[in-house]
N, C-alpha and C positions, 0 to 999 in steps of 0.2 A: 389448398390451404397454405398459406405463407410459412416459410421455414423460420422458426424462432431464432433469435440471435441472443447470444449470453454476454453479459457485461459485468464489469466491477464498478461499484459506485463508492468513492471515498467521500465521506461526510466528517467534517471535524469541527473543532472550536478551540480557539487559542486559550491556553491554560493562563489563569490569572490575569485576564485582558482588563480588568476593571483597576488593576493596580498600574497599568501602563499609561504613560502620557500619550496624547493623540500622535505626536510624531514616532513614538516607539510602536505603537499599534500600526501606523502606516508603514514603518520599516518591516515589521514581521509581515505584513499582507504583500509588500513588495518582494520580500524573500521567497514567500510561497509561490509567487507569480513567476519569479525567475527560475525556481525549482522545476515548475511545471513545464517551462519552455525548454529545460534540459530533457525532461522526461519525453517531450514530444520529439525530440530528436532521435531518441532510442530506436524508434521504428515508425515509419510512415502510417499515419492513420491510427496510431494507438490511442490517441486521445481525441475524443469527439467534443466539439465545441471549445470552450475555454473554461478556465477556473472561475467559478463564481462565489461571490461573498454575500452574506445575509446576516441580519441582526447584528451587525458591526463586527462580531468576533467568529462568525460562523463561515464555513466555506464548503464547496462541494466540487468534486471532479468525477468525470466519466470517462472510464477507460474501455475500449472496445474488446480487450482481451482480458479475461480474469486472471490468467496465469501471471500476468505482470502485477498484479495488485499488491502483494506483500512487497516486492522490490521497490515499486513506487512509494508505498506507504512509509517504509523504512528511510527512503531518500528524503521524503519531505521533512520527517522529523530530524534527520541527521542535519538538514540544512538550517533548520531554526536552531538546534542546539549548537551548531557551529558559529551562528550569529551572535550567541550568548544573551539574547534579549528574552525570548519566550519558548515554549514547547506547545504542542498541540495535541489534543485527544484525537484519535482517528478511528472510526468505525467502517469497516470495509463490508460492503454487502455484494454478495455474488448471486447472479440470477438472470432471469429474462429481462430485457428491455422492450416492453411491448411497444411503447409509442416515445421514441427518442428524438431530439431535435438538436441541431449543433447551434441553432440561433440562441436559444436559452435552454440550458439543460434543466434549469428550475422548473421549466413547464413540461419535463418529460415525466413518463409514468412508467411503472413496471415493478417487478418483484425485487430487482436489485435495489431500486431507490427506496422501496418500502422497508427492506431488511436493513439497509444502512442507516436510515434515519432513525427507526425504533431502536436499533443497537446503541446509537449514540445517546439517545434519550435515556436508556436504561442503563447505561454504563455507570459503574460504581467508582468511588474514590481508589479502589485497589488497583486499578489498571488503567492504563491511558490508551490501549489499542486492543481491538476485538475484531473478529472475523464472523460473518453470519452468512449462512446459505440455507437453502429450503429443507424443511424437516424431511422432505421426500427423499433426500440423499441418505436417510437412515443413520447409522452410527457415525458415519464421517461428519454429519452436521454438528454432533457434539463435540467433536475435536477441534473444529475450527476456532472457536473462541479461545481455547487452550493455547493453540499455535500463537494467537494475537498476544495473549497474555504472557507467554514465555519470551516472545520477542520484546515486549515492553520491559520485561524484567531486565533483559541485557541492555536495552537502549538507555534505561534510567540510570545506569552506571556510567555512562560514557562521560569523559571529560570533553571540554569544548574542542580541544586538540584532536581527540579520538575521533569525534563527530566530523570534524573537517576532513580527516584522512578518509574516513568510511566514504564521504561524498564523492571523493576522487576514485575510490575502488569499486564502487557499487555498479558502475557502468556494465551493461549486459555483455560487454565484449571482453569483460574479464582481463583488465589491463595487469601487466605484471608490476611487480613492486617498484622497479627502477623507473617505469613509465609514470607510475603514480607519484613517485618522489619528484620528478622532474615537472609534473603538472601543477605542483603547489607553487604558492607565491609567498615567500621565496621558496625555491626549490631545497629539499632536505636529502639525507642519504636514504638509500634503500633499507639500510639497518633500522633507521627511525621510522620508518613506515611499518616494518615488519613488528617492531616493538609496540607501536601505538595499535595496530590491528589485533595483535596477540592480546593486548590489555582490553581491547573491546570485544573479545570473544567472537572475531570475525569468522572464523571456520565454522563456528554454530550457525551464525547468522547466515553465511554463504550457503551452507548445506540445506538450511530451511527453505531458502529462496529456490534452489535448484529442484529440490523434491517438489515444491509448489508448483513450479513451472513445467514439471514433467507429468503432472496429472491430467488425465483426459476429462476436462471440465465439460466438454459437451455431452459427456456421458452423465456425469453427477449432477448436472444442473438440468437435465431432461426431466419433464414432468412425469410424475409417478405413472408407472404402467408401460413406459417407453424405455425405462432404464435398462431392464434385463436384456431385452432383445438387442439394444445398441450396445452394451456391455459385451455381450457374446461376440459381436461382430468385430470388435477390437481386442479380444482376448482378455477381458477383464473379469475376474471371478468375484461376483458380488458377495458370496458367502464368505470370502476371505476377509471382507471388511468388517464382519460382525463378531 
């Protein structure tokens, strides 16, 4: 029996796209494409295929590592907010990718795709970011949308300048403030970076990404019935999650 692989699928649509001029919409799509190219450099093989657009304002991205989904989603939104043209709703689906192809991810099937698509369709006006995982994960699955909503509450308060600096700071290599300051165009002081990130509640965002990336996703995304045995082998106490 083939071993299941687990993925994260990010499905989104551009907020207020009907009010954008064609050139503006194309600019937003170009910004998303450029941001995905940056994410691709975070780790070899992290992105399967390429960013795909559909229905004019919709898009979808496939990550081979669920742990990186929150960092990637936040980075994509920060990129758009820094551009000052538009924002995007994002629904992250975590689960098995039963049949994925790098040629056209839109032709792929599996749990992560279904969860992500349904989550975007059911998203309300009160939040622009959510996370869904299989109900077989138990109480943890109920927490995932909440994590997305809390991240969205912080992201929604960012200024354009704060979003720009978050884009530079969010690299998984954890750049120091001086390096972030010098990477901006034009460069700014380390103190200016610290002030902007503090105003963006960066420490809370950073801690959320860290905890998310430390989770044993191969345990929690495993089909029901196999979770407990696998959890015991890695020292995870499932009862502690309830």
